NUMAR-87182 format. One record per residue: x, y, z negated of N, C-alpha, C, O in turn; residue number from 1. Coordinates in steps of 0.1 Angstrom, whole numbers. Atoms other than C-alpha are relative to their C-alpha. Layout:
BEGIN
<r n_px="X" n_py="Y" n_pz="Z" ca_px="X" ca_py="Y" ca_pz="Z" c_px="X" c_py="Y" c_pz="Z" o_px="X" o_py="Y" o_pz="Z" num="NUM"/>
...
! end
This chain:
BEGIN
<r n_px="-13" n_py="6" n_pz="-4" ca_px="798" ca_py="554" ca_pz="-2317" c_px="-2" c_py="-14" c_pz="4" o_px="-9" o_py="-22" o_pz="-3" num="1"/>
<r n_px="2" n_py="13" n_pz="-5" ca_px="799" ca_py="523" ca_pz="-2296" c_px="10" c_py="-10" c_pz="-8" o_px="19" o_py="-5" o_pz="-15" num="2"/>
<r n_px="-9" n_py="9" n_pz="6" ca_px="815" ca_py="491" ca_pz="-2308" c_px="14" c_py="1" c_pz="5" o_px="24" o_py="0" o_pz="-3" num="3"/>
<r n_px="-13" n_py="-2" n_pz="-6" ca_px="844" ca_py="497" ca_pz="-2284" c_px="7" c_py="12" c_pz="-6" o_px="19" o_py="11" o_pz="-10" num="4"/>
<r n_px="-6" n_py="-12" n_pz="6" ca_px="850" ca_py="532" ca_pz="-2298" c_px="4" c_py="-3" c_pz="-14" o_px="14" o_py="2" o_pz="-19" num="5"/>
<r n_px="-3" n_py="4" n_pz="14" ca_px="848" ca_py="518" ca_pz="-2333" c_px="13" c_py="-8" c_pz="-1" o_px="21" o_py="-6" o_pz="-10" num="6"/>
<r n_px="-12" n_py="8" n_pz="-1" ca_px="874" ca_py="492" ca_pz="-2324" c_px="13" c_py="8" c_pz="2" o_px="23" o_py="6" o_pz="-5" num="7"/>
<r n_px="-12" n_py="-9" n_pz="-3" ca_px="898" ca_py="518" ca_pz="-2310" c_px="3" c_py="8" c_pz="-12" o_px="15" o_py="10" o_pz="-15" num="8"/>
<r n_px="-2" n_py="-9" n_pz="11" ca_px="893" ca_py="540" ca_pz="-2340" c_px="7" c_py="-8" c_pz="-12" o_px="16" o_py="-3" o_pz="-18" num="9"/>
<r n_px="-7" n_py="9" n_pz="9" ca_px="902" ca_py="511" ca_pz="-2363" c_px="14" c_py="-3" c_pz="3" o_px="23" o_py="-2" o_pz="-5" num="10"/>
<r n_px="-13" n_py="3" n_pz="-4" ca_px="932" ca_py="501" ca_pz="-2343" c_px="10" c_py="12" c_pz="-2" o_px="21" o_py="10" o_pz="-5" num="11"/>
<r n_px="-9" n_py="-12" n_pz="0" ca_px="945" ca_py="537" ca_pz="-2343" c_px="1" c_py="6" c_pz="-14" o_px="11" o_py="13" o_pz="-17" num="12"/>
<r n_px="0" n_py="-7" n_pz="13" ca_px="938" ca_py="546" ca_pz="-2380" c_px="0" c_py="-9" c_pz="-12" o_px="6" o_py="-5" o_pz="-23" num="13"/>
<r n_px="1" n_py="9" n_pz="12" ca_px="932" ca_py="516" ca_pz="-2403" c_px="14" c_py="-4" c_pz="-5" o_px="23" o_py="-5" o_pz="3" num="14"/>
<r n_px="-13" n_py="3" n_pz="7" ca_px="960" ca_py="506" ca_pz="-2428" c_px="6" c_py="-13" c_pz="6" o_px="-1" o_py="-23" o_pz="7" num="15"/>
<r n_px="-7" n_py="11" n_pz="-5" ca_px="986" ca_py="483" ca_pz="-2413" c_px="13" c_py="-3" c_pz="-8" o_px="22" o_py="-10" o_pz="-4" num="16"/>
<r n_px="-12" n_py="1" n_pz="8" ca_px="1012" ca_py="485" ca_pz="-2441" c_px="1" c_py="-14" c_pz="-6" o_px="-8" o_py="-21" o_pz="-8" num="17"/>
<r n_px="-4" n_py="13" n_pz="6" ca_px="1030" ca_py="454" ca_pz="-2455" c_px="12" c_py="2" c_pz="-9" o_px="19" o_py="12" o_pz="-7" num="18"/>
<r n_px="-12" n_py="0" n_pz="8" ca_px="1056" ca_py="448" ca_pz="-2482" c_px="12" c_py="-3" c_pz="8" o_px="11" o_py="-10" o_pz="19" num="19"/>
<r n_px="-12" n_py="3" n_pz="-6" ca_px="1092" ca_py="446" ca_pz="-2472" c_px="2" c_py="-15" c_pz="2" o_px="-1" o_py="-22" o_pz="-8" num="20"/>
<r n_px="-3" n_py="14" n_pz="-2" ca_px="1103" ca_py="413" ca_pz="-2457" c_px="-12" c_py="-10" c_pz="1" o_px="-11" o_py="-22" o_pz="-1" num="21"/>
<r n_px="12" n_py="8" n_pz="0" ca_px="1067" ca_py="401" ca_pz="-2453" c_px="-7" c_py="-2" c_pz="13" o_px="-16" o_py="-10" o_pz="14" num="22"/>
<r n_px="7" n_py="0" n_pz="-13" ca_px="1058" ca_py="405" ca_pz="-2416" c_px="2" c_py="-13" c_pz="7" o_px="13" o_py="-18" o_pz="8" num="23"/>
<r n_px="0" n_py="12" n_pz="-8" ca_px="1049" ca_py="374" ca_pz="-2397" c_px="-7" c_py="3" c_pz="13" o_px="-18" o_py="8" o_pz="13" num="24"/>
<r n_px="6" n_py="-2" n_pz="-13" ca_px="1043" ca_py="375" ca_pz="-2360" c_px="-2" c_py="-13" c_pz="7" o_px="5" o_py="-23" o_pz="4" num="25"/>
<r n_px="2" n_py="11" n_pz="-9" ca_px="1030" ca_py="350" ca_pz="-2335" c_px="-4" c_py="4" c_pz="14" o_px="-10" o_py="15" o_pz="15" num="26"/>
<r n_px="4" n_py="-3" n_pz="-14" ca_px="1025" ca_py="349" ca_pz="-2298" c_px="-8" c_py="-11" c_pz="6" o_px="-3" o_py="-23" o_pz="7" num="27"/>
<r n_px="8" n_py="10" n_pz="-7" ca_px="996" ca_py="331" ca_pz="-2281" c_px="-6" c_py="5" c_pz="13" o_px="-12" o_py="-3" o_pz="20" num="28"/>
<r n_px="5" n_py="-5" n_pz="-12" ca_px="987" ca_py="354" ca_pz="-2253" c_px="6" c_py="-7" c_pz="12" o_px="18" o_py="-9" o_pz="13" num="29"/>
<r n_px="-4" n_py="6" n_pz="-12" ca_px="988" ca_py="337" ca_pz="-2219" c_px="6" c_py="-14" c_pz="-2" o_px="14" o_py="-19" o_pz="6" num="30"/>
<r n_px="-5" n_py="14" n_pz="3" ca_px="996" ca_py="303" ca_pz="-2236" c_px="-11" c_py="-10" c_pz="1" o_px="-23" o_py="-6" o_pz="-1" num="31"/>
<r n_px="10" n_py="10" n_pz="-1" ca_px="978" ca_py="271" ca_pz="-2231" c_px="-7" c_py="-4" c_pz="-14" o_px="-18" o_py="-10" o_pz="-14" num="32"/>
<r n_px="5" n_py="3" n_pz="13" ca_px="974" ca_py="266" ca_pz="-2269" c_px="2" c_py="11" c_pz="-10" o_px="9" o_py="21" o_pz="-7" num="33"/>
<r n_px="-3" n_py="-9" n_pz="11" ca_px="974" ca_py="285" ca_pz="-2302" c_px="10" c_py="-6" c_pz="-10" o_px="10" o_py="-2" o_pz="-22" num="34"/>
<r n_px="-10" n_py="7" n_pz="8" ca_px="1003" ca_py="264" ca_pz="-2315" c_px="8" c_py="10" c_pz="-9" o_px="11" o_py="7" o_pz="-20" num="35"/>
<r n_px="-8" n_py="-10" n_pz="7" ca_px="1024" ca_py="295" ca_pz="-2325" c_px="-8" c_py="6" c_pz="-12" o_px="-3" o_py="8" o_pz="-23" num="36"/>
<r n_px="8" n_py="-5" n_pz="10" ca_px="995" ca_py="308" ca_pz="-2345" c_px="-2" c_py="-10" c_pz="-11" o_px="-2" o_py="-6" o_pz="-23" num="37"/>
<r n_px="1" n_py="10" n_pz="10" ca_px="990" ca_py="275" ca_pz="-2363" c_px="13" c_py="-1" c_pz="-8" o_px="12" o_py="-3" o_pz="-20" num="38"/>
<r n_px="-13" n_py="1" n_pz="8" ca_px="1027" ca_py="274" ca_pz="-2372" c_px="1" c_py="12" c_pz="-9" o_px="6" o_py="11" o_pz="-20" num="39"/>
<r n_px="0" n_py="-11" n_pz="8" ca_px="1024" ca_py="309" ca_pz="-2385" c_px="-8" c_py="-1" c_pz="-13" o_px="-4" o_py="2" o_pz="-24" num="40"/>
<r n_px="9" n_py="2" n_pz="11" ca_px="995" ca_py="300" ca_pz="-2407" c_px="6" c_py="-11" c_pz="-10" o_px="4" o_py="-9" o_pz="-22" num="41"/>
<r n_px="-7" n_py="10" n_pz="9" ca_px="1014" ca_py="269" ca_pz="-2420" c_px="11" c_py="6" c_pz="-8" o_px="12" o_py="4" o_pz="-20" num="42"/>
<r n_px="-10" n_py="-7" n_pz="7" ca_px="1043" ca_py="291" ca_pz="-2429" c_px="-5" c_py="9" c_pz="-11" o_px="0" o_py="9" o_pz="-22" num="43"/>
<r n_px="6" n_py="-9" n_pz="10" ca_px="1021" ca_py="315" ca_pz="-2447" c_px="-6" c_py="-7" c_pz="-12" o_px="-7" o_py="-2" o_pz="-23" num="44"/>
<r n_px="5" n_py="8" n_pz="11" ca_px="1007" ca_py="287" ca_pz="-2469" c_px="11" c_py="-2" c_pz="-10" o_px="9" o_py="-2" o_pz="-22" num="45"/>
<r n_px="-12" n_py="2" n_pz="8" ca_px="1042" ca_py="282" ca_pz="-2482" c_px="6" c_py="13" c_pz="-5" o_px="13" o_py="14" o_pz="-15" num="46"/>
<r n_px="-5" n_py="-14" n_pz="3" ca_px="1050" ca_py="320" ca_pz="-2483" c_px="-12" c_py="9" c_pz="-1" o_px="-14" o_py="17" o_pz="8" num="47"/>
<r n_px="13" n_py="-8" n_pz="1" ca_px="1018" ca_py="336" ca_pz="-2496" c_px="3" c_py="15" c_pz="0" o_px="-7" o_py="23" o_pz="1" num="48"/>
<r n_px="-3" n_py="-15" n_pz="0" ca_px="1036" ca_py="370" ca_pz="-2499" c_px="1" c_py="5" c_pz="15" o_px="1" o_py="18" o_pz="17" num="49"/>
<r n_px="-1" n_py="-4" n_pz="-14" ca_px="1038" ca_py="371" ca_pz="-2460" c_px="-13" c_py="5" c_pz="5" o_px="-24" o_py="2" o_pz="0" num="50"/>
<r n_px="12" n_py="-6" n_pz="-6" ca_px="1014" ca_py="391" ca_pz="-2439" c_px="1" c_py="0" c_pz="15" o_px="11" o_py="5" o_pz="20" num="51"/>
<r n_px="1" n_py="-2" n_pz="-14" ca_px="1003" ca_py="390" ca_pz="-2403" c_px="-9" c_py="12" c_pz="2" o_px="-15" o_py="17" o_pz="-8" num="52"/>
<r n_px="9" n_py="-11" n_pz="-3" ca_px="985" ca_py="419" ca_pz="-2386" c_px="-14" c_py="-3" c_pz="-4" o_px="-21" o_py="5" o_pz="-9" num="53"/>
<r n_px="13" n_py="5" n_pz="3" ca_px="954" ca_py="398" ca_pz="-2391" c_px="-4" c_py="3" c_pz="-15" o_px="-15" o_py="4" o_pz="-19" num="54"/>
<r n_px="2" n_py="-1" n_pz="14" ca_px="959" ca_py="402" ca_pz="-2429" c_px="-1" c_py="14" c_pz="-5" o_px="-4" o_py="16" o_pz="-17" num="55"/>
<r n_px="0" n_py="-14" n_pz="5" ca_px="961" ca_py="440" ca_pz="-2430" c_px="-15" c_py="5" c_pz="1" o_px="-24" o_py="-2" o_pz="6" num="56"/>
<r n_px="14" n_py="-6" n_pz="-1" ca_px="930" ca_py="462" ca_pz="-2434" c_px="-4" c_py="1" c_pz="14" o_px="-15" o_py="-2" o_pz="18" num="57"/>
<r n_px="3" n_py="-2" n_pz="-15" ca_px="932" ca_py="470" ca_pz="-2397" c_px="-4" c_py="-13" c_pz="6" o_px="-14" o_py="-14" o_pz="13" num="58"/>
<r n_px="2" n_py="13" n_pz="-7" ca_px="934" ca_py="434" ca_pz="-2386" c_px="-13" c_py="-6" c_pz="-5" o_px="-21" o_py="-12" o_pz="3" num="59"/>
<r n_px="12" n_py="5" n_pz="6" ca_px="906" ca_py="423" ca_pz="-2410" c_px="-13" c_py="7" c_pz="6" o_px="-23" o_py="1" o_pz="9" num="60"/>
<r n_px="11" n_py="-8" n_pz="-5" ca_px="883" ca_py="451" ca_pz="-2397" c_px="-2" c_py="-4" c_pz="15" o_px="-14" o_py="-5" o_pz="19" num="61"/>
<r n_px="2" n_py="3" n_pz="-14" ca_px="890" ca_py="442" ca_pz="-2360" c_px="-6" c_py="-14" c_pz="1" o_px="-15" o_py="-17" o_pz="10" num="62"/>
<r n_px="6" n_py="14" n_pz="0" ca_px="883" ca_py="405" ca_pz="-2367" c_px="-14" c_py="0" c_pz="-4" o_px="-22" o_py="-8" o_pz="1" num="63"/>
<r n_px="14" n_py="-1" n_pz="4" ca_px="851" ca_py="414" ca_pz="-2385" c_px="-9" c_py="5" c_pz="11" o_px="-21" o_py="2" o_pz="11" num="64"/>
<r n_px="8" n_py="-4" n_pz="-12" ca_px="840" ca_py="431" ca_pz="-2353" c_px="-1" c_py="-11" c_pz="11" o_px="-8" o_py="-9" o_pz="21" num="65"/>
<r n_px="0" n_py="11" n_pz="-10" ca_px="845" ca_py="398" ca_pz="-2335" c_px="11" c_py="1" c_pz="10" o_px="9" o_py="-5" o_pz="21" num="66"/>
<r n_px="-11" n_py="-2" n_pz="-10" ca_px="877" ca_py="408" ca_pz="-2318" c_px="12" c_py="-8" c_pz="-2" o_px="23" o_py="-3" o_pz="0" num="67"/>
<r n_px="-11" n_py="9" n_pz="2" ca_px="899" ca_py="379" ca_pz="-2327" c_px="5" c_py="-5" c_pz="14" o_px="-3" o_py="-8" o_pz="23" num="68"/>
<r n_px="-5" n_py="4" n_pz="-13" ca_px="922" ca_py="370" ca_pz="-2298" c_px="3" c_py="-15" c_pz="0" o_px="4" o_py="-21" o_pz="-11" num="69"/>
<r n_px="-4" n_py="14" n_pz="-1" ca_px="930" ca_py="335" ca_pz="-2285" c_px="9" c_py="-2" c_pz="11" o_px="13" o_py="8" o_pz="18" num="70"/>
<r n_px="-9" n_py="3" n_pz="-11" ca_px="952" ca_py="318" ca_pz="-2260" c_px="-7" c_py="2" c_pz="14" o_px="-18" o_py="6" o_pz="15" num="71"/>
<r n_px="5" n_py="-2" n_pz="-14" ca_px="948" ca_py="318" ca_pz="-2222" c_px="0" c_py="14" c_pz="4" o_px="9" o_py="22" o_pz="0" num="72"/>
<r n_px="1" n_py="-14" n_pz="-4" ca_px="938" ca_py="351" ca_pz="-2206" c_px="-10" c_py="8" c_pz="-8" o_px="-22" o_py="8" o_pz="-5" num="73"/>
<r n_px="10" n_py="-8" n_pz="8" ca_px="923" ca_py="374" ca_pz="-2232" c_px="-5" c_py="12" c_pz="8" o_px="2" o_py="16" o_pz="17" num="74"/>
<r n_px="5" n_py="-12" n_pz="-7" ca_px="901" ca_py="402" ca_pz="-2220" c_px="10" c_py="12" c_pz="-2" o_px="15" o_py="14" o_pz="-12" num="75"/>
<r n_px="-10" n_py="-11" n_pz="0" ca_px="923" ca_py="432" ca_pz="-2211" c_px="-4" c_py="11" c_pz="-10" o_px="5" o_py="16" o_pz="-17" num="76"/>
<r n_px="4" n_py="-11" n_pz="9" ca_px="903" ca_py="457" ca_pz="-2232" c_px="3" c_py="-5" c_pz="-15" o_px="8" o_py="3" o_pz="-23" num="77"/>
<r n_px="-4" n_py="5" n_pz="13" ca_px="908" ca_py="434" ca_pz="-2263" c_px="15" c_py="1" c_pz="-2" o_px="19" o_py="4" o_pz="-13" num="78"/>
<r n_px="-15" n_py="-1" n_pz="1" ca_px="945" ca_py="432" ca_pz="-2256" c_px="4" c_py="15" c_pz="-3" o_px="13" o_py="17" o_pz="-11" num="79"/>
<r n_px="-4" n_py="-14" n_pz="3" ca_px="947" ca_py="470" ca_pz="-2255" c_px="-2" c_py="4" c_pz="-14" o_px="6" o_py="11" o_pz="-20" num="80"/>
<r n_px="4" n_py="-4" n_pz="14" ca_px="930" ca_py="474" ca_pz="-2289" c_px="11" c_py="-7" c_pz="-9" o_px="16" o_py="0" o_pz="-18" num="81"/>
<r n_px="-9" n_py="7" n_pz="9" ca_px="953" ca_py="448" ca_pz="-2305" c_px="14" c_py="5" c_pz="2" o_px="22" o_py="6" o_pz="-7" num="82"/>
<r n_px="-13" n_py="-5" n_pz="-3" ca_px="984" ca_py="463" ca_pz="-2288" c_px="2" c_py="13" c_pz="-8" o_px="13" o_py="16" o_pz="-13" num="83"/>
<r n_px="-1" n_py="-13" n_pz="8" ca_px="976" ca_py="497" ca_pz="-2305" c_px="3" c_py="-4" c_pz="-14" o_px="12" o_py="2" o_pz="-21" num="84"/>
<r n_px="-2" n_py="4" n_pz="14" ca_px="973" ca_py="480" ca_pz="-2338" c_px="14" c_py="-6" c_pz="-3" o_px="20" o_py="-3" o_pz="-13" num="85"/>
<r n_px="-14" n_py="6" n_pz="1" ca_px="1005" ca_py="459" ca_pz="-2332" c_px="11" c_py="10" c_pz="0" o_px="21" o_py="9" o_pz="-8" num="86"/>
<r n_px="-11" n_py="-11" n_pz="-1" ca_px="1025" ca_py="490" ca_pz="-2323" c_px="1" c_py="7" c_pz="-14" o_px="12" o_py="9" o_pz="-19" num="87"/>
<r n_px="0" n_py="-7" n_pz="13" ca_px="1015" ca_py="507" ca_pz="-2356" c_px="5" c_py="-10" c_pz="-10" o_px="13" o_py="-5" o_pz="-19" num="88"/>
<r n_px="-4" n_py="10" n_pz="10" ca_px="1021" ca_py="475" ca_pz="-2375" c_px="15" c_py="-2" c_pz="0" o_px="22" o_py="-2" o_pz="-11" num="89"/>
<r n_px="-15" n_py="2" n_pz="-1" ca_px="1057" ca_py="471" ca_pz="-2362" c_px="7" c_py="13" c_pz="-5" o_px="17" o_py="13" o_pz="-11" num="90"/>
<r n_px="-6" n_py="-13" n_pz="4" ca_px="1065" ca_py="508" ca_pz="-2367" c_px="0" c_py="2" c_pz="-15" o_px="9" o_py="9" o_pz="-20" num="91"/>
<r n_px="0" n_py="-1" n_pz="15" ca_px="1055" ca_py="505" ca_pz="-2404" c_px="7" c_py="-11" c_pz="-7" o_px="9" o_py="-10" o_pz="-19" num="92"/>
<r n_px="-6" n_py="12" n_pz="6" ca_px="1073" ca_py="472" ca_pz="-2410" c_px="15" c_py="3" c_pz="-4" o_px="21" o_py="13" o_pz="1" num="93"/>
<r n_px="-14" n_py="-1" n_pz="4" ca_px="1106" ca_py="468" ca_pz="-2428" c_px="5" c_py="-13" c_pz="-5" o_px="-2" o_py="-22" o_pz="-8" num="94"/>
<r n_px="-7" n_py="12" n_pz="5" ca_px="1131" ca_py="441" ca_pz="-2437" c_px="0" c_py="-11" c_pz="11" o_px="0" o_py="-8" o_pz="23" num="95"/>
<r n_px="0" n_py="11" n_pz="-9" ca_px="1132" ca_py="406" ca_pz="-2422" c_px="-14" c_py="-3" c_pz="6" o_px="-23" o_py="-3" o_pz="-2" num="96"/>
<r n_px="13" n_py="4" n_pz="-6" ca_px="1105" ca_py="396" ca_pz="-2397" c_px="1" c_py="-15" c_pz="3" o_px="11" o_py="-20" o_pz="8" num="97"/>
<r n_px="1" n_py="14" n_pz="-4" ca_px="1094" ca_py="360" ca_pz="-2392" c_px="-9" c_py="-1" c_pz="12" o_px="-20" o_py="4" o_pz="12" num="98"/>
<r n_px="7" n_py="0" n_pz="-13" ca_px="1083" ca_py="353" ca_pz="-2357" c_px="-2" c_py="-15" c_pz="6" o_px="8" o_py="-22" o_pz="7" num="99"/>
<r n_px="4" n_py="13" n_pz="-6" ca_px="1065" ca_py="322" ca_pz="-2342" c_px="-3" c_py="4" c_pz="15" o_px="-15" o_py="6" o_pz="18" num="100"/>
<r n_px="2" n_py="-5" n_pz="-14" ca_px="1070" ca_py="331" ca_pz="-2305" c_px="6" c_py="-9" c_pz="11" o_px="10" o_py="-4" o_pz="21" num="101"/>
<r n_px="-6" n_py="10" n_pz="-10" ca_px="1082" ca_py="300" ca_pz="-2287" c_px="-8" c_py="1" c_pz="13" o_px="-20" o_py="1" o_pz="13" num="102"/>
<r n_px="5" n_py="-2" n_pz="-13" ca_px="1076" ca_py="304" ca_pz="-2250" c_px="-9" c_py="12" c_pz="2" o_px="-18" o_py="12" o_pz="10" num="103"/>
<r n_px="8" n_py="-13" n_pz="-2" ca_px="1062" ca_py="339" ca_pz="-2254" c_px="1" c_py="5" c_pz="14" o_px="12" o_py="6" o_pz="20" num="104"/>
<r n_px="1" n_py="-5" n_pz="-13" ca_px="1050" ca_py="352" ca_pz="-2221" c_px="5" c_py="15" c_pz="1" o_px="3" o_py="22" o_pz="-9" num="105"/>
<r n_px="-5" n_py="-14" n_pz="-1" ca_px="1066" ca_py="385" ca_pz="-2208" c_px="-12" c_py="10" c_pz="-1" o_px="-10" o_py="21" o_pz="-4" num="106"/>
<r n_px="12" n_py="-9" n_pz="1" ca_px="1030" ca_py="399" ca_pz="-2207" c_px="-6" c_py="1" c_pz="-14" o_px="-15" o_py="9" o_pz="-17" num="107"/>
<r n_px="6" n_py="1" n_pz="13" ca_px="1023" ca_py="390" ca_pz="-2243" c_px="3" c_py="13" c_pz="-8" o_px="12" o_py="20" o_pz="-5" num="108"/>
<r n_px="-2" n_py="-11" n_pz="9" ca_px="1020" ca_py="416" ca_pz="-2270" c_px="14" c_py="0" c_pz="-7" o_px="20" o_py="10" o_pz="-9" num="109"/>
<r n_px="-13" n_py="2" n_pz="7" ca_px="1051" ca_py="402" ca_pz="-2287" c_px="11" c_py="6" c_pz="9" o_px="19" o_py="14" o_pz="5" num="110"/>
<r n_px="-11" n_py="-3" n_pz="-9" ca_px="1074" ca_py="406" ca_pz="-2257" c_px="-1" c_py="15" c_pz="6" o_px="8" o_py="22" o_pz="6" num="111"/>
<r n_px="2" n_py="-13" n_pz="-6" ca_px="1058" ca_py="437" ca_pz="-2242" c_px="0" c_py="12" c_pz="-9" o_px="3" o_py="23" o_pz="-6" num="112"/>
<r n_px="2" n_py="-11" n_pz="9" ca_px="1051" ca_py="457" ca_pz="-2273" c_px="9" c_py="-1" c_pz="-13" o_px="17" o_py="7" o_pz="-16" num="113"/>
<r n_px="-6" n_py="1" n_pz="13" ca_px="1064" ca_py="443" ca_pz="-2306" c_px="15" c_py="-1" c_pz="0" o_px="22" o_py="6" o_pz="-7" num="114"/>
<r n_px="-14" n_py="2" n_pz="0" ca_px="1099" ca_py="432" ca_pz="-2297" c_px="7" c_py="13" c_pz="3" o_px="17" o_py="16" o_pz="-4" num="115"/>
<r n_px="-7" n_py="-12" n_pz="-2" ca_px="1109" ca_py="465" ca_pz="-2281" c_px="-1" c_py="10" c_pz="-12" o_px="9" o_py="17" o_pz="-15" num="116"/>
<r n_px="1" n_py="-8" n_pz="12" ca_px="1096" ca_py="483" ca_pz="-2312" c_px="8" c_py="-4" c_pz="-12" o_px="13" o_py="4" o_pz="-19" num="117"/>
<r n_px="-9" n_py="5" n_pz="10" ca_px="1114" ca_py="460" ca_pz="-2335" c_px="14" c_py="5" c_pz="2" o_px="21" o_py="8" o_pz="-7" num="118"/>
<r n_px="-14" n_py="-4" n_pz="-3" ca_px="1146" ca_py="468" ca_pz="-2317" c_px="2" c_py="15" c_pz="-3" o_px="14" o_py="19" o_pz="-6" num="119"/>
<r n_px="-1" n_py="-14" n_pz="3" ca_px="1139" ca_py="505" ca_pz="-2322" c_px="-2" c_py="4" c_pz="-15" o_px="2" o_py="15" o_pz="-19" num="120"/>
<r n_px="3" n_py="-2" n_pz="14" ca_px="1129" ca_py="502" ca_pz="-2359" c_px="12" c_py="-3" c_pz="-8" o_px="16" o_py="-14" o_pz="-10" num="121"/>
<r n_px="-12" n_py="2" n_pz="8" ca_px="1160" ca_py="508" ca_pz="-2380" c_px="-3" c_py="-7" c_pz="-13" o_px="7" o_py="-12" o_pz="-20" num="122"/>
<r n_px="3" n_py="6" n_pz="13" ca_px="1142" ca_py="494" ca_pz="-2411" c_px="-1" c_py="-15" c_pz="2" o_px="-2" o_py="-22" o_pz="-8" num="123"/>
<r n_px="0" n_py="15" n_pz="-3" ca_px="1140" ca_py="459" ca_pz="-2394" c_px="14" c_py="-4" c_pz="5" o_px="19" o_py="2" o_pz="15" num="124"/>
<r n_px="-14" n_py="5" n_pz="-4" ca_px="1174" ca_py="441" ca_pz="-2392" c_px="0" c_py="-14" c_pz="6" o_px="8" o_py="-17" o_pz="15" num="125"/>
<r n_px="0" n_py="15" n_pz="-3" ca_px="1165" ca_py="404" ca_pz="-2388" c_px="-13" c_py="-5" c_pz="5" o_px="-24" o_py="0" o_pz="1" num="126"/>
<r n_px="12" n_py="8" n_pz="-5" ca_px="1141" ca_py="382" ca_pz="-2369" c_px="4" c_py="-15" c_pz="-3" o_px="14" o_py="-20" o_pz="3" num="127"/>
<r n_px="-3" n_py="14" n_pz="4" ca_px="1140" ca_py="347" ca_pz="-2384" c_px="14" c_py="-2" c_pz="-5" o_px="20" o_py="-12" o_pz="-2" num="128"/>
<r n_px="-14" n_py="1" n_pz="6" ca_px="1172" ca_py="354" ca_pz="-2403" c_px="11" c_py="3" c_pz="10" o_px="23" o_py="2" o_pz="6" num="129"/>
<r n_px="-10" n_py="-3" n_pz="-10" ca_px="1190" ca_py="363" ca_pz="-2371" c_px="0" c_py="15" c_pz="4" o_px="-10" o_py="21" o_pz="3" num="130"/>
<r n_px="0" n_py="-14" n_pz="-4" ca_px="1202" ca_py="397" ca_pz="-2360" c_px="-10" c_py="2" c_pz="11" o_px="-11" o_py="-5" o_pz="21" num="131"/>
<r n_px="11" n_py="-2" n_pz="-9" ca_px="1173" ca_py="412" ca_pz="-2341" c_px="4" c_py="1" c_pz="15" o_px="-3" o_py="-3" o_pz="24" num="132"/>
<r n_px="-5" n_py="-2" n_pz="-14" ca_px="1194" ca_py="421" ca_pz="-2310" c_px="4" c_py="-13" c_pz="6" o_px="2" o_py="-16" o_pz="18" num="133"/>
<r n_px="-3" n_py="14" n_pz="-4" ca_px="1207" ca_py="385" ca_pz="-2308" c_px="-13" c_py="-8" c_pz="3" o_px="-13" o_py="-14" o_pz="14" num="134"/>
<r n_px="13" n_py="7" n_pz="-2" ca_px="1172" ca_py="371" ca_pz="-2312" c_px="-6" c_py="5" c_pz="13" o_px="-12" o_py="-4" o_pz="20" num="135"/>
<r n_px="7" n_py="-6" n_pz="-12" ca_px="1159" ca_py="394" ca_pz="-2284" c_px="6" c_py="-5" c_pz="13" o_px="-1" o_py="-4" o_pz="23" num="136"/>
<r n_px="-7" n_py="5" n_pz="-12" ca_px="1184" ca_py="380" ca_pz="-2259" c_px="-7" c_py="-11" c_pz="7" o_px="-6" o_py="-13" o_pz="19" num="137"/>
<r n_px="7" n_py="11" n_pz="-6" ca_px="1162" ca_py="350" ca_pz="-2254" c_px="-11" c_py="5" c_pz="9" o_px="-15" o_py="-3" o_pz="18" num="138"/>
<r n_px="11" n_py="-5" n_pz="-8" ca_px="1135" ca_py="372" ca_pz="-2240" c_px="5" c_py="10" c_pz="11" o_px="-4" o_py="15" o_pz="18" num="139"/>
! end
């Protein structure tokens, strides 16, 4: 199995579960800095019960393969792998979601994948304490 095949297998099958009200999202794709990710990490220091995709078994295994994403233009294949994991992550999430997504690009995983799935997930009601549908109007 190639590294790429292994990465897809991890994204498609590794555990992405989180406790209720613990999901933290950030958007850095196509951005000049990783400021949203930094804010998410600062938030998590104060809220240690919170979890990003990076903190799940799936995320940790992808990062261990050297597949951590960054700002600017990430490689398309890398984006595909993380989008698969993100889709599963949001489908499994419940409760309030905390999102650091200022200036999220329409091509980002947050806008293109996660937000539409949050709106479809009846177990998620709020983003940053606001009704998810109201929050989504910004995008």
